[in-house]
C-alpha positions in Angstrom: -41.5 -23.2 16.0 -38.7 -24.2 17.9 -37.2 -26.5 14.8 -38.0 -23.1 12.8 -35.8 -20.8 15.2 -33.4 -23.1 15.5 -32.7 -23.1 11.6 -32.9 -19.5 11.7 -29.9 -19.5 14.1 -28.0 -22.0 12.6 -28.0 -19.9 9.1 -27.3 -16.5 11.1 -24.2 -18.4 12.5 -23.1 -19.8 9.3 -23.6 -16.4 7.7 -21.4 -14.5 10.6 -18.6 -17.5 10.0 -18.8 -16.8 6.2 -18.3 -13.1 6.7 -15.8 -13.7 9.1 -13.9 -16.0 6.8 -14.1 -13.3 4.2 -12.9 -10.3 6.2 -10.0 -13.0 7.5 -8.7 -13.3 3.7 -8.6 -9.8 3.2 -5.4 -8.0 3.8 -4.7 -4.3 4.3 -2.8 -1.6 2.7 0.4 0.1 4.7 0.9 4.0 4.3 3.1 5.9 5.3 1.8 9.5 6.4 3.8 12.3 7.3 2.9 14.5 10.4 3.7 17.3 8.2 4.7 17.2 4.6 6.7 20.4 5.0 9.4 21.5 7.6 11.5 24.2 8.2 15.2 23.5 8.3 16.3 21.8 11.7 12.8 20.3 12.0 12.1 16.5 12.9 10.5 14.3 10.3 7.8 12.3 12.2 5.7 9.6 10.2 2.9 7.2 10.9 2.6 3.9 9.7 -0.7 3.2 9.2 -2.5 -0.4 8.2 -6.0 -0.6 6.9 -8.1 -1.0 4.2 -9.6 2.8 4.4 -6.6 5.4 3.8 -5.2 6.7 5.9 -6.9 5.2 8.7 -5.4 2.5 11.0 -6.8 -0.7 12.6 -3.5 -2.0 14.0 0.3 -0.9 14.7 3.1 -2.7 12.5 5.6 -3.6 15.6 9.4 -2.3 14.2 10.6 -5.9 14.5 8.7 -6.3 11.3 10.7 -3.8 9.5 13.2 -5.0 7.0 14.6 -1.6 6.3 13.4 2.1 7.0 15.3 4.8 5.2 15.2 8.4 4.4 16.7 8.9 0.8 17.9 12.5 -0.1 18.9 13.6 -3.7 22.3 12.2 -2.8 22.6 10.3 0.1 20.6 7.3 2.2 20.1 7.5 5.9 18.7 4.6 8.2 16.0 5.4 10.1 16.4 4.0 14.0 13.8 5.9 15.7 11.1 3.2 15.6 8.1 2.9 17.9 4.2 2.3 18.2 1.7 4.7 19.3 -1.7 3.2 19.5 -2.7 1.7 16.4 0.4 3.3 14.4 3.7 2.6 13.7 6.0 5.8 14.5 9.2 6.8 12.5 11.4 9.8 13.3 14.2 11.4 11.7 16.2 14.5 12.4 17.5 15.4 8.6 21.1 17.0 8.3 20.3 18.8 5.1 17.4 20.7 3.4 15.6 19.5 0.5 13.2 17.1 -0.4 13.1 13.6 1.7 11.7 10.4 0.7 10.8 8.3 3.8 10.8 4.2 2.6 10.1 1.3 4.4 9.8 -2.3 3.5 7.9 -5.1 5.7 9.2 -8.5 6.2 7.4 -11.0 4.4 4.8 -13.3 5.8 3.3 -16.7 4.7 -0.1 -18.2 4.5 -0.8 -21.8 3.6 -4.1 -22.2 2.3 -5.8 -24.3 -0.5 -6.2 -23.4 -4.1 -9.7 -22.6 -3.8 -8.6 -20.2 -1.1 -6.1 -18.9 -3.4 -8.5 -18.1 -5.9 -11.1 -16.3 -3.5 -8.2 -14.4 -2.3 -7.1 -13.1 -5.9 -10.8 -12.0 -6.5 -11.1 -10.5 -3.0 -8.0 -8.1 -3.2 -9.3 -7.1 -6.8 -7.2 -9.2 -9.1 -9.5 -10.8 -11.4 -7.0 -9.7 -14.2 -4.1 -11.9 -12.4 -6.3 -14.8 -12.1 -7.7 -14.7 -15.8 -3.9 -14.5 -17.0 -2.5 -17.3 -14.7 -5.5 -19.2 -15.4 -5.4 -19.1 -19.2 -1.7 -19.9 -18.9 -2.1 -22.9 -17.0 -0.1 -21.5 -14.0 -3.2 -21.3 -11.6 -3.6 -24.3 -9.0 -6.4 -26.6 -9.8 -9.1 -26.6 -7.2 -8.8 -29.7 -5.2 -5.1 -29.8 -5.3 -2.7 -29.6 -3.1 -2.7 -26.7 -0.6 -0.1 -23.7 -1.4 2.2 -21.1 0.1 1.0 -17.8 -0.4 3.9 -14.9 0.6 3.2 -11.6 1.1 5.1 -8.3 1.9 4.4 -4.6 1.8 6.2 -1.4 0.8 5.7 2.4 1.3 6.9 5.5 0.5 6.3 9.2 1.2 7.5 12.5 0.4 8.5 15.5 3.2 10.1 18.8 2.0 12.7 20.3 4.8 13.0 23.8 3.4 14.2 24.3 0.1 17.0 22.3 -1.8 17.3 19.1 -4.1 14.9 17.0 -5.2 14.6 13.1 -4.1 10.8 12.0 -5.5 12.5 9.9 -8.2 15.1 8.0 -5.9 14.7 4.1 -6.3 14.4 2.5 -2.6 15.0 -0.8 -4.1 11.8 -2.4 -3.1 10.5 -5.4 -4.8 7.6 -3.2 -5.9 7.7 0.7 -5.9 6.3 3.6 -7.4 8.9 6.0 -9.1 7.3 9.4 -9.6 8.4 11.0 -13.1 7.2 14.3 -11.7 7.5 15.9 -8.7 4.3 15.1 -6.4 5.0 18.0 -3.9 4.6 20.4 -6.7 1.2 19.0 -7.6 -1.9 21.2 -7.8 -5.6 20.2 -7.9 -6.0 19.4 -11.7 -2.8 18.4 -12.4 -1.6 15.2 -13.7 0.8 12.7 -11.8 3.0 10.4 -14.1 4.6 7.5 -12.2 6.3 4.3 -13.2 5.6 0.9 -11.3 8.4 -1.2 -10.7 8.1 -4.9 -10.4 11.2 -6.7 -9.2 13.2 -4.1 -10.8 11.7 -4.1 -14.1 8.4 -2.0 -15.5 5.3 -3.6 -14.4 3.1 -3.2 -17.6 -0.5 -3.1 -17.9 -0.8 -3.2 -14.2 -3.7 -2.1 -12.3 -3.4 0.9 -9.6 -6.1 2.5 -7.3 -6.0 6.1 -6.1 -7.9 8.5 -4.0 -7.5 11.0 -1.6 -8.9 12.5 1.8 -9.2 16.3 2.9 -6.0 17.5 4.6 -6.5 17.7 8.4 -5.6 15.8 11.4 -8.8 13.9 12.2 -8.4 12.2 8.6 -6.0 10.0 10.3 -8.6 8.6 12.6 -12.2 9.1 10.9 -13.2 6.0 9.7 -16.5 7.1 8.2 -15.1 10.1 6.3 -12.3 7.6 5.0 -15.1 5.3 3.8 -16.9 8.2 2.1 -13.7 9.2 0.4 -13.0 5.6 -1.0 -16.1 5.9 -2.7 -14.2 8.4 -5.2 -11.2 6.3 -5.6 -9.9 5.8 -9.4 -8.6 3.0 -11.0 -6.0 3.6 -14.0 -3.4 1.2 -15.3 0.0 1.3 -16.6 1.2 1.5 -20.4 3.5 -1.2 -22.0 6.3 1.0 -20.5 5.1 0.5 -16.8 3.9 4.2 -16.8 0.4 5.5 -15.5 -1.0 9.0 -15.1 -3.6 10.2 -12.0 -5.4 13.4 -12.4 -5.1 14.9 -9.2 -8.5 16.3 -8.2 -9.6 17.6 -5.4 -6.9 18.9 -3.2 -5.6 17.1 0.0 -4.0 13.8 1.1 -3.6 11.4 -1.6 -2.2 7.7 -1.9 -1.7 5.6 -5.0 -1.5 1.9 -4.3 -1.4 -1.6 -6.3 -0.5 -5.4 -5.1 1.0 -7.7 -7.8 0.9 -11.3 -7.7 3.4 -13.3 -9.4 4.9 -17.1 -9.1 7.6 -17.6 -6.4 10.9 -18.4 -7.7 11.5 -22.0 -7.3 12.8 -23.5 -3.8 12.1 -20.2 -2.2 9.7 -21.6 0.2 6.7 -20.1 -1.3 4.6 -21.1 -4.3 3.4 -17.5 -4.8 4.6 -13.7 -4.0 2.0 -10.9 -3.2 3.7 -7.4 -3.4 1.9 -4.5 -2.4 3.2 -1.1 -2.6 1.7 2.5 -1.6 3.1 6.0 -2.4 1.5 9.3 -0.1 1.8 12.6 -0.8 0.0 16.1 -0.6 -1.8 18.2 -3.6 -2.3 22.0 -2.4 -5.3 23.6 -4.0 -4.6 25.7 -6.8 
């Protein structure tokens, strides 16, 4: 009985360690979620930076020192966001716009690096939903061989959202210059339930052809930002789409609510750049109103 109990305990510990290892490998998306998507002229834009795998909740706050660039883009200007702080598990950004119209909030986080084995890197590709990348790189002979030397994976995250300040010029198609970013080809702020969003994905400044994207929504209410149970239920309805040869994808927006589009793209890092592989994460958050 004692030996059996000991074996059972060892198995339980091993399973827990394996689960911990898997969770440690899994990364989180980074979203920008406005306090309000529409403001009167003179209002102050407030945005939460949320980090988790369940949109739009947050497990931990990105600290301001990790931000490479935080900007507000209007139709004709770019303004740097300087009011940065943390509030609980959220990054906080604030900006008082000088003009009306549509404002795009864009944030780029500094890259981080991880040293790992080729086997761990392969598991990372599978866990993060990038089996197509793994198959492509393996077919091309680029994937590191299991049992070979360790490698450096570098990852960085980029996020965008839109806020309306009164009426004025549009800014939804402004390019922030992120290494990976969504460029809407139609105005997300004008979407109603049942409409279709067209957007282009740019990777290192060029259209990302045949790239895998995911999109999903939650009801637009204050509790959505902290209700992980509701976020988990909503994530079951997430959809996956792919860009075409021109890097363009379409997403059918139903139901109304708080929407996000997200992707990660994995590419070999430039030679002598301090890493072997680059992982770029990008998100876009917007609101869809009822029809």
